[in-house]
VEXTI-150240 format. One line per field, with one value per atom (N, C-alpha, C, O): residue in three letters; atom name; x, y, z; residue number from 1. Coordinates in nm, 3 decimals, decimal comma. Atoms other than C-alpha are relative to their C-alpha. Example, Ala and Ser with C-alpha at 12.3 -4.5 7.8 and 13.67 -1.06 7.14 Angstrom:
res = [ALA	ALA	ALA	ALA	SER	SER	SER	SER] .
atom = [N	CA	C	O	N	CA	C	O] .
X = [0,089	1,230	0,090	0,194	-0,082	1,367	-0,077	-0,026] .
Y = [-0,119	-0,450	0,120	0,118	-0,119	-0,106	0,109	0,220] .
Z = [0,000	0,780	0,000	0,066	-0,006	0,714	0,073	0,090] .
n = [1	1	1	1	2	2	2	2] .
# end
This chain:
res = [MET	MET	MET	MET	SER	SER	SER	SER	GLN	GLN	GLN	GLN	ALA	ALA	ALA	ALA	VAL	VAL	VAL	VAL	LEU	LEU	LEU	LEU	LYS	LYS	LYS	LYS	LYS	LYS	LYS	LYS	LYS	LYS	LYS	LYS	LEU	LEU	LEU	LEU	ASN	ASN	ASN	ASN	ALA	ALA	ALA	ALA	GLN	GLN	GLN	GLN	ASN	ASN	ASN	ASN	GLU	GLU	GLU	GLU	TYR	TYR	TYR	TYR	LEU	LEU	LEU	LEU	LYS	LYS	LYS	LYS	ALA	ALA	ALA	ALA	LEU	LEU	LEU	LEU	LYS	LYS	LYS	LYS	LEU	LEU	LEU	LEU	PHE	PHE	PHE	PHE	PRO	PRO	PRO	PRO	MET	MET	MET	MET	GLU	GLU	GLU	GLU	THR	THR	THR	THR	LEU	LEU	LEU	LEU	SER	SER	SER	SER	LEU	LEU	LEU	LEU	SER	SER	SER	SER	ILE	ILE	ILE	ILE	LYS	LYS	LYS	LYS	PRO	PRO	PRO	PRO	SER	SER	SER	SER	LEU	LEU	LEU	LEU	LEU	LEU	LEU	LEU	SER	SER	SER	SER	LEU	LEU	LEU	LEU	ASN	ASN	ASN	ASN	TYR	TYR	TYR	TYR	SER	SER	SER	SER	ILE	ILE	ILE	ILE	LYS	LYS	LYS	LYS	ASP	ASP	ASP	ASP	CYS	CYS	CYS	CYS	LEU	LEU	LEU	LEU	GLU	GLU	GLU	GLU	TYR	TYR	TYR	TYR	LEU	LEU	LEU	LEU	THR	THR	THR	THR	PRO	PRO	PRO	PRO	ILE	ILE	ILE	ILE	VAL	VAL	VAL	VAL	GLU	GLU	GLU	GLU	ILE	ILE	ILE	ILE	ALA	ALA	ALA	ALA	HIS	HIS	HIS	HIS	LEU	LEU	LEU	LEU	ARG	ARG	ARG	ARG	ILE	ILE	ILE	ILE	LYS	LYS	LYS	LYS	ARG	ARG	ARG	ARG	TYR	TYR	TYR	TYR	VAL	VAL	VAL	VAL	LEU	LEU	LEU	LEU	ILE	ILE	ILE	ILE	TRP	TRP	TRP	TRP	LYS	LYS	LYS	LYS	ALA	ALA	ALA	ALA	VAL	VAL	VAL	VAL	ASP	ASP	ASP	ASP	ASN	ASN	ASN	ASN] .
atom = [N	CA	C	O	N	CA	C	O	N	CA	C	O	N	CA	C	O	N	CA	C	O	N	CA	C	O	N	CA	C	O	N	CA	C	O	N	CA	C	O	N	CA	C	O	N	CA	C	O	N	CA	C	O	N	CA	C	O	N	CA	C	O	N	CA	C	O	N	CA	C	O	N	CA	C	O	N	CA	C	O	N	CA	C	O	N	CA	C	O	N	CA	C	O	N	CA	C	O	N	CA	C	O	N	CA	C	O	N	CA	C	O	N	CA	C	O	N	CA	C	O	N	CA	C	O	N	CA	C	O	N	CA	C	O	N	CA	C	O	N	CA	C	O	N	CA	C	O	N	CA	C	O	N	CA	C	O	N	CA	C	O	N	CA	C	O	N	CA	C	O	N	CA	C	O	N	CA	C	O	N	CA	C	O	N	CA	C	O	N	CA	C	O	N	CA	C	O	N	CA	C	O	N	CA	C	O	N	CA	C	O	N	CA	C	O	N	CA	C	O	N	CA	C	O	N	CA	C	O	N	CA	C	O	N	CA	C	O	N	CA	C	O	N	CA	C	O	N	CA	C	O	N	CA	C	O	N	CA	C	O	N	CA	C	O	N	CA	C	O	N	CA	C	O	N	CA	C	O	N	CA	C	O	N	CA	C	O	N	CA	C	O	N	CA	C	O	N	CA	C	O	N	CA	C	O	N	CA	C	O	N	CA	C	O	N	CA	C	O	N	CA	C	O	N	CA	C	O] .
X = [-0,054	2,390	0,152	0,245	-0,142	2,699	0,088	0,045	-0,119	3,027	0,052	0,138	-0,012	3,021	-0,214	-0,240	0,105	2,611	0,003	-0,014	0,002	2,635	0,124	0,109	-0,099	2,972	-0,103	-0,108	0,091	2,704	-0,103	-0,108	0,085	2,427	0,040	-0,015	-0,096	2,659	0,085	0,169	-0,101	2,794	-0,179	-0,196	0,043	2,529	-0,122	-0,168	0,069	2,342	0,076	0,038	-0,128	2,701	-0,065	-0,078	0,017	2,581	-0,140	-0,154	0,074	2,252	0,014	-0,051	0,012	2,350	0,124	0,177	-0,030	2,587	-0,079	-0,065	0,197	2,264	-0,049	-0,047	0,086	2,107	0,087	0,075	-0,098	2,428	0,005	0,044	-0,012	2,428	-0,115	-0,133	0,193	2,080	-0,063	-0,135	0,072	1,955	-0,125	-0,102	0,138	1,592	0,058	0,055	0,046	1,653	0,155	0,180	-0,154	2,002	-0,076	-0,109	0,065	1,817	-0,106	-0,092	0,151	1,513	0,058	0,013	-0,036	1,689	0,146	0,198	-0,075	1,977	-0,041	0,038	-0,001	1,748	-0,152	-0,190	0,159	1,401	0,060	0,060	-0,072	1,611	-0,081	-0,188	-0,042	1,666	-0,108	-0,119	0,077	1,398	-0,167	-0,278	0,111	1,165	-0,013	-0,117	0,048	1,226	-0,075	-0,109	0,093	1,043	-0,030	-0,122	-0,087	1,260	-0,045	-0,091	-0,040	1,235	-0,266	-0,364	0,183	0,872	0,012	0,120	0,017	0,782	0,049	0,170	-0,040	0,842	0,192	0,225	-0,096	1,222	0,069	0,170	-0,042	1,173	0,068	0,189	0,019	1,040	0,171	0,235	-0,059	1,351	0,183	0,260	-0,094	1,645	-0,005	0,062	0,004	1,467	0,024	0,091	-0,089	1,433	0,063	0,030	-0,117	1,727	0,093	0,152	-0,082	1,824	-0,074	-0,026	0,002	1,590	-0,065	-0,062	0,020	1,468	0,164	0,148	-0,155	1,926	-0,012	0,006	0,053	1,827	-0,132	-0,131	0,126	1,486	0,071	-0,005	-0,048	1,735	0,086	0,050	-0,058	1,976	-0,022	0,040	0,019	1,839	-0,096	-0,067	0,084	1,566	0,163	0,157	-0,031	1,908	0,092	0,140	-0,015	2,047	-0,122	-0,108	0,130	1,698	-0,034	-0,056	-0,012	1,679	0,119	0,106	-0,113	2,065	-0,038	-0,005	0,031	1,942	-0,099	-0,091	0,092	1,670	0,009	-0,051	-0,039	1,850	0,101	0,049	-0,087	2,137	-0,036	0,018	0,095	1,862	-0,068	-0,168	0,011	1,698	0,077	0,072] .
Y = [-0,136	-0,846	0,038	-0,042	0,038	-0,692	-0,033	-0,090	-0,069	-0,622	0,080	0,075	-0,154	-0,287	0,024	0,034	0,062	-0,325	-0,058	0,006	0,012	-0,559	0,031	0,007	-0,084	-0,369	0,121	0,152	-0,093	-0,124	0,022	0,089	0,142	-0,331	-0,032	0,029	0,083	-0,528	0,235	0,257	-0,139	-0,095	0,033	0,121	-0,149	0,060	-0,115	-0,070	0,062	-0,266	-0,007	-0,070	0,061	-0,229	0,153	0,158	-0,089	0,143	0,011	0,056	-0,006	0,090	-0,046	0,011	0,053	-0,146	0,107	0,072	-0,008	0,063	0,148	0,210	-0,080	0,316	-0,082	-0,027	0,080	0,079	-0,042	-0,163	0,119	-0,015	0,137	0,130	-0,123	0,378	0,020	0,047	-0,032	0,398	-0,145	-0,195	0,161	0,043	0,050	0,142	-0,050	0,075	-0,051	0,014	0,038	-0,163	0,130	0,204	-0,122	0,043	0,131	0,185	-0,148	0,402	-0,011	0,074	0,026	0,308	-0,037	0,043	0,029	0,148	0,091	0,066	-0,118	0,430	0,069	0,153	-0,072	0,641	0,038	0,096	0,050	0,569	0,032	0,154	-0,045	0,568	0,202	0,241	-0,128	0,964	0,065	0,187	-0,166	1,123	-0,074	-0,022	0,013	0,887	0,057	0,051	-0,112	1,111	0,144	0,210	-0,100	1,386	0,117	0,199	-0,200	1,677	0,034	0,148	-0,043	1,615	-0,016	-0,080	0,016	1,721	-0,066	-0,097	0,009	1,631	0,072	0,047	-0,119	1,929	-0,123	-0,178	-0,006	1,822	-0,138	-0,176	0,158	1,466	0,030	0,037	-0,028	1,557	0,018	-0,081	-0,090	1,842	-0,063	-0,020	0,039	1,596	-0,135	-0,159	0,054	1,321	-0,022	-0,083	-0,040	1,470	0,004	-0,004	-0,060	1,550	-0,173	-0,213	0,140	1,190	-0,128	-0,240	0,056	1,068	0,050	-0,014	-0,078	1,304	-0,045	-0,127	0,103	1,188	-0,092	-0,106	0,188	0,776	0,047	0,025	0,072	0,816	0,110	0,104	-0,004	1,046	-0,071	-0,099	0,108	0,806	-0,087	-0,076	0,057	0,553	-0,031	-0,116	-0,095	0,687	0,062	0,071	0,003	0,782	-0,124	-0,133	0,120	0,452	-0,166	-0,278	0,108	0,252	0,046	-0,024	-0,108	0,500	-0,038	-0,043	0,016	0,413	-0,158	-0,224	0,099	0,095	-0,041	-0,151	0,017	0,105	0,029	-0,006	-0,033	0,272	-0,124	-0,195	0,078	0,012	-0,143	-0,241	0,231	-0,331	0,053	0,001	0,041	-0,181	0,050	0,007] .
Z = [-0,077	-1,325	-0,043	-0,032	-0,011	-1,415	0,112	0,213	-0,148	-1,170	0,065	0,153	-0,009	-1,156	0,095	0,215	-0,163	-1,007	0,084	0,188	-0,046	-0,857	0,219	0,339	-0,080	-0,668	0,126	0,244	-0,079	-0,609	0,102	0,205	-0,130	-0,446	0,054	0,146	-0,096	-0,229	0,089	0,176	-0,051	-0,141	0,060	0,146	-0,005	-0,095	0,188	0,293	-0,091	0,124	0,140	0,238	-0,099	0,348	0,088	0,211	-0,058	0,387	0,096	0,210	-0,106	0,478	0,096	0,183	-0,157	0,789	0,020	-0,085	-0,070	0,924	0,028	0,133	0,034	0,858	0,162	0,272	-0,119	1,125	0,064	0,083	-0,084	1,342	0,036	0,153	-0,066	1,414	0,143	0,261	-0,073	1,528	0,046	-0,040	0,045	1,607	0,141	0,220	0,000	1,748	0,189	0,293	-0,188	2,093	0,096	0,191	-0,147	2,242	-0,025	0,081	-0,017	2,095	0,174	0,261	-0,057	2,333	0,156	0,239	-0,113	2,655	0,002	0,111	-0,082	2,683	-0,015	-0,057	-0,028	2,708	0,099	0,200	-0,166	2,888	0,087	0,102	-0,140	3,212	0,001	0,047	-0,003	3,158	-0,051	-0,042	0,076	2,975	0,044	0,038	-0,111	3,177	0,152	0,216	-0,108	3,483	0,016	-0,083	-0,012	3,608	-0,008	-0,006	0,032	3,552	-0,066	-0,064	0,127	3,200	-0,136	-0,174	0,083	2,998	-0,126	-0,176	0,184	2,649	-0,035	-0,037	0,078	2,495	-0,046	-0,151	-0,009	2,627	-0,061	-0,121	0,134	2,506	-0,089	-0,113	0,077	2,244	-0,042	-0,078	0,052	2,162	-0,053	-0,139	0,014	2,219	-0,141	-0,241	0,169	2,003	-0,204	-0,287	0,111	1,706	-0,108	-0,226	0,046	1,617	-0,098	-0,198	0,078	1,624	-0,084	-0,104	0,016	1,476	-0,206	-0,311	0,133	1,168	-0,067	-0,157	0,037	1,085	-0,027	-0,148	0,033	1,102	-0,167	-0,288	0,159	0,867	-0,112	-0,209	0,112	0,606	-0,024	-0,139	-0,075	0,672	-0,090	-0,196	0,018	0,583	-0,143	-0,227	0,150	0,285	-0,120	-0,243	0,183	0,083	-0,017	-0,130	0,061	0,082	-0,049	-0,099	0,057	0,026	-0,157	-0,255	0,141	-0,263	-0,101	-0,223	0,161	-0,431	0,015	-0,084	0,000	-0,328	-0,089	-0,144	0,145	-0,580	-0,136	-0,237	0,181	-0,861	-0,003	-0,089	0,040	-0,866	-0,014	-0,065	0,072	-0,868	-0,060	-0,010	0,089	-1,171	-0,089	-0,205] .
n = [1	1	1	1	2	2	2	2	3	3	3	3	4	4	4	4	5	5	5	5	6	6	6	6	7	7	7	7	8	8	8	8	9	9	9	9	10	10	10	10	11	11	11	11	12	12	12	12	13	13	13	13	14	14	14	14	15	15	15	15	16	16	16	16	17	17	17	17	18	18	18	18	19	19	19	19	20	20	20	20	21	21	21	21	22	22	22	22	23	23	23	23	24	24	24	24	25	25	25	25	26	26	26	26	27	27	27	27	28	28	28	28	29	29	29	29	30	30	30	30	31	31	31	31	32	32	32	32	33	33	33	33	34	34	34	34	35	35	35	35	36	36	36	36	37	37	37	37	38	38	38	38	39	39	39	39	40	40	40	40	41	41	41	41	42	42	42	42	43	43	43	43	44	44	44	44	45	45	45	45	46	46	46	46	47	47	47	47	48	48	48	48	49	49	49	49	50	50	50	50	51	51	51	51	52	52	52	52	53	53	53	53	54	54	54	54	55	55	55	55	56	56	56	56	57	57	57	57	58	58	58	58	59	59	59	59	60	60	60	60	61	61	61	61	62	62	62	62	63	63	63	63	64	64	64	64	65	65	65	65	66	66	66	66	67	67	67	67	68	68	68	68	69	69	69	69	70	70	70	70	71	71	71	71	72	72	72	72	73	73	73	73] .
# end
C-alpha cells in the first residue's frame, strides 16, 4: 500500500471517528430523553427535533464510509 493511500485511509478513518463523536448515540439519547419524554411534547414535536440530527449524522457517516471504501479498493 502506497504512502498516499495509507494517508487517505487514515484521514477517512479520523473523519469517520469525528462524525461519530459529534453524534454519540448514548450521549444524544441521554441529553434528549428527559425533555422529549415530557408530556408537553407530542410525537410530532419529537420527530421534528430528531429528524435533522439523524439525517446529518447519517449523511456524514455515509460520506466517510464511501471515502473509506474508495480508498480501501
